[in-house]
C-alpha positions as CSV (number, residue, x, y, z in Angstrom):
1,X,-181.1,56.0,-15.4
2,X,-184.5,55.7,-14.8
3,X,-186.9,57.8,-13.4
4,X,-189.0,55.4,-10.6
5,X,-191.7,56.5,-8.6
6,X,-191.3,55.0,-4.7
7,X,-192.9,55.2,-1.6
8,X,-190.4,56.5,0.9
9,X,-190.7,55.6,4.6
10,X,-193.9,57.6,5.4
11,X,-195.6,56.0,2.4
12,X,-196.2,58.9,0.5
13,X,-195.0,59.1,-3.3
14,X,-191.7,60.5,-4.5
15,X,-189.7,60.6,-7.5
16,X,-186.5,58.8,-7.2
17,X,-184.0,59.0,-9.8
18,X,-182.2,55.9,-9.3
19,X,-180.9,52.9,-11.7
20,X,-183.9,50.8,-11.8
21,X,-184.0,47.6,-14.1
22,X,-186.8,48.0,-16.4
23,X,-188.1,44.8,-16.3
24,X,-188.8,45.2,-12.4
25,X,-190.8,48.4,-12.8
26,X,-193.7,47.3,-12.8
27,X,-194.0,45.0,-10.5
28,X,-197.0,46.8,-8.6
29,X,-196.4,48.9,-5.1
30,X,-195.1,47.3,-2.0
31,X,-197.4,46.1,0.3
32,X,-197.4,48.5,2.8
33,X,-195.1,51.6,3.7
34,X,-193.0,49.7,6.2
35,X,-191.7,47.0,3.8
36,X,-189.1,49.1,1.9
37,X,-187.2,49.1,4.9
38,X,-187.7,45.0,5.5
39,X,-186.9,44.3,1.8
40,X,-183.8,46.6,2.2
41,X,-182.7,44.5,5.0
42,X,-182.6,40.8,3.1
43,X,-182.1,42.1,-0.4
44,X,-178.4,41.9,-0.2
45,X,-178.6,38.5,0.8
46,X,-181.3,37.9,-1.9
47,X,-178.7,38.6,-4.5
48,X,-175.8,36.9,-3.4
49,X,-178.1,33.8,-3.3
50,X,-179.3,34.1,-6.9
51,X,-176.3,34.3,-8.1
52,X,-175.3,30.4,-7.1
53,X,-179.1,29.2,-8.0
54,X,-178.4,28.1,-11.5
55,X,-175.0,26.6,-10.2
56,X,-176.6,24.5,-7.2
57,X,-179.1,23.5,-9.6
58,X,-177.1,21.9,-12.0
59,X,-175.0,20.2,-9.3
60,X,-177.7,19.9,-6.8
61,X,-175.8,21.7,-4.2
62,X,-177.8,22.0,-0.9
63,X,-178.0,25.7,0.0
64,X,-176.8,25.1,3.5
65,X,-174.7,28.4,3.0
66,X,-177.7,30.6,1.9
67,X,-179.8,29.3,4.8
68,X,-177.3,30.0,7.0
69,X,-177.2,33.9,5.7
70,X,-180.9,33.8,6.1
71,X,-180.5,32.6,9.8
72,X,-178.0,34.9,10.7
73,X,-180.3,37.8,9.2
74,X,-183.3,36.8,11.6
75,X,-185.5,36.0,8.5
76,X,-187.3,33.4,10.5
77,X,-188.3,36.2,13.1
78,X,-190.4,38.2,10.5
79,X,-193.6,37.7,12.0
80,X,-192.8,37.9,15.7
81,X,-193.8,41.4,17.3
82,X,-191.0,43.7,17.3
83,X,-191.9,44.2,21.0
84,X,-190.6,40.7,21.6
85,X,-187.6,41.1,19.6
86,X,-188.6,40.2,16.0
87,X,-189.3,42.2,12.8
88,X,-193.2,42.8,12.9
89,X,-193.6,41.8,9.5
90,X,-197.3,41.9,8.1
91,X,-198.6,38.6,6.2
92,X,-198.5,40.3,3.2
93,X,-195.3,41.6,3.8
94,X,-193.9,37.9,4.7
95,X,-195.4,36.6,1.3
96,X,-193.9,39.5,-0.8
97,X,-190.9,39.0,0.4
98,X,-190.8,35.1,-0.1
99,X,-192.0,35.9,-3.4
100,X,-188.3,38.1,-3.6
101,X,-186.6,35.2,-2.1
102,X,-188.5,32.7,-4.6
103,X,-187.0,34.6,-7.4
104,X,-183.7,34.5,-5.9
105,X,-184.1,30.6,-5.4
106,X,-187.3,29.2,-5.1
107,X,-186.1,26.1,-2.9
108,X,-185.6,28.3,-0.2
109,X,-189.1,29.7,0.7
110,X,-190.6,26.0,0.3
111,X,-187.7,25.0,2.7
112,X,-188.8,27.4,5.2
113,X,-192.8,26.7,4.8
114,X,-193.1,24.5,8.0
115,X,-191.0,27.5,9.4
116,X,-193.2,30.3,8.9
117,X,-196.2,27.9,9.7
118,X,-195.1,26.9,13.2
119,X,-193.7,30.7,13.8
120,X,-197.3,31.9,12.7
121,X,-198.9,29.5,15.0
122,X,-197.0,30.0,17.8
123,X,-197.3,34.3,17.0
124,X,-200.9,33.7,17.4
125,X,-201.2,31.5,20.3
126,X,-202.7,32.5,23.6
127,X,-199.7,33.9,26.3
128,X,-198.9,30.6,27.9
129,X,-195.8,28.3,28.8
130,X,-195.5,27.0,25.3
131,X,-195.6,30.3,23.8
132,X,-193.3,32.1,26.0
133,X,-190.7,29.3,25.5
134,X,-190.9,29.6,21.6
135,X,-191.1,33.1,21.1
136,X,-187.7,34.1,22.2
137,X,-185.9,31.4,20.1
138,X,-187.9,32.4,16.8
139,X,-186.7,35.9,17.8
140,X,-183.3,34.9,17.8
141,X,-183.5,33.5,14.3
142,X,-183.8,29.6,15.1
143,X,-185.4,27.4,12.0
144,X,-187.9,25.1,12.3
145,X,-188.8,22.5,10.1
146,X,-191.9,20.1,9.6
147,X,-192.7,16.3,9.7
148,X,-196.6,15.5,9.1
149,X,-196.8,13.2,5.7
150,X,-196.2,9.5,6.0
151,X,-195.4,7.0,2.9
152,X,-196.3,4.1,5.2
153,X,-199.5,1.8,5.4
154,X,-201.6,4.5,7.3
155,X,-204.8,5.1,5.7
156,X,-206.0,8.9,5.3
157,X,-206.3,10.8,8.3
158,X,-204.4,8.8,10.7
159,X,-200.4,8.4,11.2
160,X,-198.2,5.2,12.3
161,X,-195.7,7.9,14.0
162,X,-196.3,8.0,17.6
163,X,-196.1,10.3,20.4
164,X,-195.5,8.7,23.4
165,X,-194.5,8.5,27.1
166,X,-191.0,8.6,27.6
167,X,-189.5,8.7,31.3
168,X,-190.8,12.0,32.8
169,X,-191.6,13.5,29.4
170,X,-192.6,12.5,25.7
171,X,-191.0,11.0,23.6
172,X,-191.5,10.0,19.2
173,X,-191.1,6.8,17.5
174,X,-191.7,7.0,13.9
175,X,-191.2,7.6,10.6
176,X,-192.2,10.7,8.1
177,X,-191.7,11.5,4.3
178,X,-191.9,14.9,2.7
179,X,-189.8,16.4,5.8
180,X,-189.3,19.8,4.0
181,X,-186.7,21.9,5.5
182,X,-185.9,19.6,8.3
183,X,-182.3,19.2,7.4
184,X,-181.6,23.0,7.4
185,X,-183.8,23.5,10.7
186,X,-182.9,23.9,14.5
187,X,-186.1,22.4,15.5
188,X,-188.6,19.9,14.0
189,X,-192.5,19.8,14.6
190,X,-193.9,16.7,14.1
191,X,-197.5,15.5,14.1
192,X,-198.1,11.9,15.2
193,X,-200.7,9.7,17.0
194,X,-200.9,10.5,20.7
195,X,-201.2,7.6,23.8
196,X,-205.1,7.8,23.4
197,X,-205.4,7.6,19.7
198,X,-205.8,11.4,19.3
199,X,-203.6,13.3,16.7
200,X,-201.4,15.7,18.6
201,X,-197.9,17.2,17.7
202,X,-194.5,17.7,19.6
203,X,-191.2,19.7,19.2
204,X,-188.1,17.7,18.6
205,X,-184.0,18.9,18.1
206,X,-183.2,18.3,14.8
207,X,-180.0,17.3,15.4
208,X,-180.8,15.6,19.0
209,X,-180.7,12.0,20.2
210,X,-182.9,9.8,17.7
211,X,-183.3,11.8,15.1
212,X,-182.3,11.2,11.4
213,X,-182.5,13.0,8.5
214,X,-181.9,11.9,4.9
215,X,-182.0,14.0,1.8
216,X,-183.4,11.3,-0.4
217,X,-186.3,13.4,-2.1
218,X,-185.9,12.6,-5.7
219,X,-188.3,14.9,-7.4
220,X,-187.6,16.5,-10.4
221,X,-188.3,20.1,-9.0
222,X,-187.6,21.5,-6.0
223,X,-184.8,19.4,-5.7
224,X,-182.9,21.5,-3.1
225,X,-185.6,21.4,-0.1
226,X,-184.2,18.5,1.7
227,X,-187.9,17.2,1.4
228,X,-186.8,13.8,2.0
229,X,-187.1,11.3,5.3
230,X,-187.2,11.9,8.9
231,X,-186.9,9.1,11.2
232,X,-187.4,9.3,15.1
233,X,-186.1,6.3,17.6
234,X,-188.0,7.4,20.8
235,X,-186.4,10.8,20.0
236,X,-187.2,12.8,23.1
237,X,-189.7,15.9,22.7
238,X,-189.5,19.2,24.0
239,X,-192.4,20.0,26.4
240,X,-195.9,18.4,26.3
241,X,-197.9,17.4,23.2
242,X,-199.9,20.1,21.4
243,X,-203.1,18.8,20.0
244,X,-203.6,19.6,16.6
245,X,-207.2,20.9,17.0
246,X,-206.3,23.8,18.7
247,X,-203.5,25.2,16.1
248,X,-204.5,27.9,13.8
249,X,-207.9,27.4,11.9
250,X,-206.2,29.2,9.1
251,X,-203.1,26.9,8.6
252,X,-204.5,25.4,5.5
253,X,-205.1,28.6,4.0
254,X,-201.2,30.1,5.1
255,X,-199.4,27.3,3.9
256,X,-201.1,27.2,0.6
257,X,-200.4,30.9,0.4
258,X,-196.5,30.2,0.8
259,X,-196.8,28.1,-2.2
260,X,-198.4,31.0,-4.3
261,X,-195.7,33.0,-3.1
262,X,-193.0,30.7,-4.3
263,X,-194.9,30.5,-7.1
264,X,-195.1,34.2,-7.8
265,X,-191.2,34.2,-7.4
266,X,-190.8,31.7,-9.9
267,X,-192.5,33.9,-12.6
268,X,-190.6,36.7,-11.7
269,X,-187.0,35.0,-12.3
270,X,-188.6,33.7,-15.4
271,X,-189.3,37.1,-16.4
272,X,-186.3,38.2,-15.5
273,X,-184.4,36.0,-17.0
274,X,-186.1,35.8,-20.5
275,X,-185.6,39.8,-20.7
276,X,-181.8,39.5,-20.3
277,X,-181.4,37.0,-22.7
278,X,-183.1,38.5,-25.2
279,X,-181.4,42.1,-24.3
280,X,-178.2,40.1,-24.8
281,X,-178.9,37.9,-27.6
282,X,-176.7,38.7,-30.7
283,X,-178.1,35.4,-32.9
284,X,-180.8,35.5,-34.8
285,X,-182.8,33.6,-37.8
286,X,-182.9,34.4,-41.3
287,X,-186.5,34.6,-41.3
288,X,-187.3,36.7,-38.3
289,X,-188.9,39.9,-37.8
290,X,-186.1,42.0,-36.9
291,X,-182.5,42.3,-37.2
292,X,-181.8,41.2,-34.0
293,X,-184.3,39.6,-31.1
294,X,-184.3,43.0,-28.7
295,X,-186.3,44.8,-31.6
296,X,-187.9,41.4,-33.2
297,X,-192.0,42.1,-32.4
298,X,-192.5,38.6,-32.5
299,X,-189.8,38.1,-29.8
300,X,-190.8,41.5,-27.7
301,X,-194.6,40.0,-27.8
302,X,-193.1,36.8,-26.0
303,X,-191.1,38.7,-23.3
304,X,-194.1,41.2,-22.5
305,X,-196.2,38.0,-22.3
306,X,-194.3,36.7,-19.7
307,X,-194.1,39.7,-17.8
308,X,-197.7,40.2,-17.6
309,X,-198.0,36.5,-16.5
310,X,-195.7,37.4,-13.9
311,X,-197.1,40.9,-12.6
312,X,-200.6,39.1,-12.7
313,X,-199.3,36.4,-10.4
314,X,-198.0,39.0,-7.9
315,X,-201.3,40.8,-7.8
316,X,-202.9,37.5,-7.0
317,X,-200.5,37.1,-4.2
318,X,-201.1,39.8,-3.0
319,X,-204.6,39.6,-2.9
320,X,-204.7,36.0,-1.2
321,X,-202.2,37.5,1.3
322,X,-204.8,40.1,2.5
323,X,-207.1,37.5,2.8
324,X,-205.0,35.5,5.2
325,X,-204.0,38.5,7.3
326,X,-207.7,38.9,7.9
327,X,-208.0,35.4,8.9
328,X,-205.1,36.3,11.3
329,X,-206.5,39.3,12.6
330,X,-209.5,37.3,13.5
331,X,-207.8,34.8,15.5
332,X,-206.0,37.0,17.8
333,X,-208.8,39.7,17.5
334,X,-211.4,37.8,20.1
335,X,-214.3,37.6,17.6
336,X,-216.8,35.2,18.3
337,X,-216.0,31.5,17.3
338,X,-218.7,31.6,14.5
339,X,-217.2,34.9,13.2
340,X,-213.9,34.2,13.1
341,X,-215.0,30.4,11.4
342,X,-216.9,32.4,8.5
343,X,-213.6,34.7,8.1
344,X,-211.5,31.4,7.5
345,X,-213.8,30.0,5.4
346,X,-213.5,32.6,3.2
347,X,-210.2,33.0,3.3
348,X,-209.6,29.2,2.0
349,X,-211.8,30.4,-0.8
350,X,-210.0,32.9,-1.7
351,X,-206.8,31.0,-1.3
352,X,-208.4,27.7,-3.8
353,X,-209.5,30.1,-6.4
354,X,-206.2,31.7,-6.3
355,X,-204.2,28.8,-6.7
356,X,-205.7,27.5,-10.0
357,X,-205.4,30.5,-12.0
358,X,-202.2,31.6,-10.4
359,X,-200.5,28.1,-11.2
360,X,-201.8,28.1,-14.6
361,X,-200.1,31.4,-14.7
362,X,-196.7,30.6,-13.7
363,X,-196.9,27.3,-15.5
364,X,-197.5,29.4,-19.3
365,X,-195.0,31.9,-18.1
366,X,-192.4,29.1,-17.3
367,X,-193.0,27.3,-20.5
368,X,-193.4,30.2,-23.4
369,X,-190.2,31.8,-22.3
370,X,-188.4,29.2,-24.6
371,X,-190.5,30.8,-27.6
372,X,-188.1,34.2,-27.1
373,X,-185.2,32.1,-27.4
374,X,-182.9,29.6,-29.4
375,X,-182.2,26.0,-29.4
376,X,-178.8,27.1,-27.3
377,X,-181.3,28.3,-24.1
378,X,-182.4,24.7,-23.2
379,X,-178.3,24.3,-22.6
380,X,-178.2,22.7,-19.2
381,X,-175.5,25.1,-17.9
382,X,-178.5,27.9,-18.0
383,X,-180.8,26.1,-16.0
384,X,-183.8,27.6,-17.4
385,X,-185.9,24.4,-17.1
386,X,-185.8,24.7,-13.4
387,X,-188.7,27.4,-13.4
388,X,-190.9,25.1,-15.1
389,X,-189.9,22.2,-13.1
390,X,-190.0,24.0,-9.9
391,X,-193.4,25.3,-10.4
392,X,-194.9,22.3,-11.8
393,X,-193.5,20.1,-8.7
394,X,-195.2,22.7,-6.1
395,X,-198.1,22.9,-7.9
396,X,-198.6,19.2,-7.4
397,X,-198.3,19.3,-3.5
398,X,-202.0,20.3,-3.4
399,X,-203.6,19.4,-6.2
400,X,-205.2,21.9,-8.0
401,X,-207.8,19.8,-9.7
402,X,-210.0,19.5,-6.2
403,X,-210.2,23.2,-5.9
404,X,-212.4,24.2,-8.7
405,X,-214.8,21.7,-7.1
406,X,-214.8,22.7,-3.7
407,X,-215.0,26.4,-4.5
408,X,-218.1,25.5,-6.7
409,X,-219.5,23.5,-3.8
410,X,-219.2,26.3,-1.7
411,X,-220.4,29.3,-4.2
412,X,-223.5,26.7,-5.0
413,X,-224.4,24.8,-2.0
414,X,-222.2,26.6,1.0
415,X,-220.2,23.8,1.6
416,X,-217.3,24.9,3.4
417,X,-214.1,23.9,2.5
418,X,-212.1,20.9,4.0
419,X,-209.4,22.4,6.5
420,X,-207.4,19.6,6.8
421,X,-205.1,18.6,3.6
422,X,-204.4,14.5,4.4
423,X,-202.8,11.7,2.7
424,X,-202.6,8.2,3.0
425,X,-203.7,4.7,2.2
426,X,-207.0,4.9,0.5
427,X,-209.7,3.7,2.6
428,X,-210.6,-0.3,2.9
429,X,-213.8,-0.8,1.2
430,X,-217.1,-1.4,3.3
431,X,-217.2,-5.6,3.5
């Protein structure tokens, strides 16, 4: 039994003599006084998800059951205000919960990344017919996928997918890739080109007519995120198109923050697993510095280093979450446009700085853990390699090599960071 110092429901600190795994006892304070109640709602689900995570990874078994448990518990309603039937989580609460979920299985927060992006945009939108339509569905636990990127011949900044008039409403025709989470979703948020050449978006039913989703993502990591191809053949849209230019301005920072939370969870999972493996390990080497790994100072140094890297990742994750929270408050607080934009810029720069450092911490943690173990740790049955593969894959989605330059340009020249990350064919050379 370990004496833990924990905040109670009122936010004050009390001594709680309850069992607490030592590897989790120094992860830092919760992000808010209400976090304990939110986490208690989902931790039993996270525990069940974690039990089968390695098996799903080795068998490439898509986590439909795990997603179903989260849907039933209304995990997707975290950001919907309590007054509107949701759970009223702050952004620091959300990103800490996503880190806990990633600690159980890092595929899941990434699979839900587009959902929480759609929810974030909707929660902070004006009280119009669109918001009134989707808030009750979000509160009920409906899940949203996303379909933005394409692998066709469209150049950077354009989309071949078309949003067009169809009968009395609108339709969607095109092909998307990196449609993360859409296979698990009830609805899909799709970006395309409108009839006047504008960039706009619509929502379609994930299992509706004209929609086909293939699990053809073949990356070596995050293999269970269903990040494959979605094809739309005159799929009927729900409601009117929404121009992307009016969607939440801090969206880039928000989406990156989800990645940071996922990476944090990976580091914590790696720290937990190497700690447990060393504690239980009975085999040693003739030239080791101790009679068994659990008292070998060199092995303990590696475990301590992995724990410290996970701790630092968590600290960065929480700091970044506070930056995104400030951007949200600027959006809903009615600030003048210039003031809100300054907060958005600061948020984006904070997230860029956090990304480059946190990513390195996690890749280091998921690599050196093997130095504390023997060759048996590379057995596929343990699936310890998944932590590095998954972290490396997440780090590749929004390449960090560009971020130090962007931060430096802002620091030296005051250049605002880009607020749209788009990918496509290289622009043709000028003749």
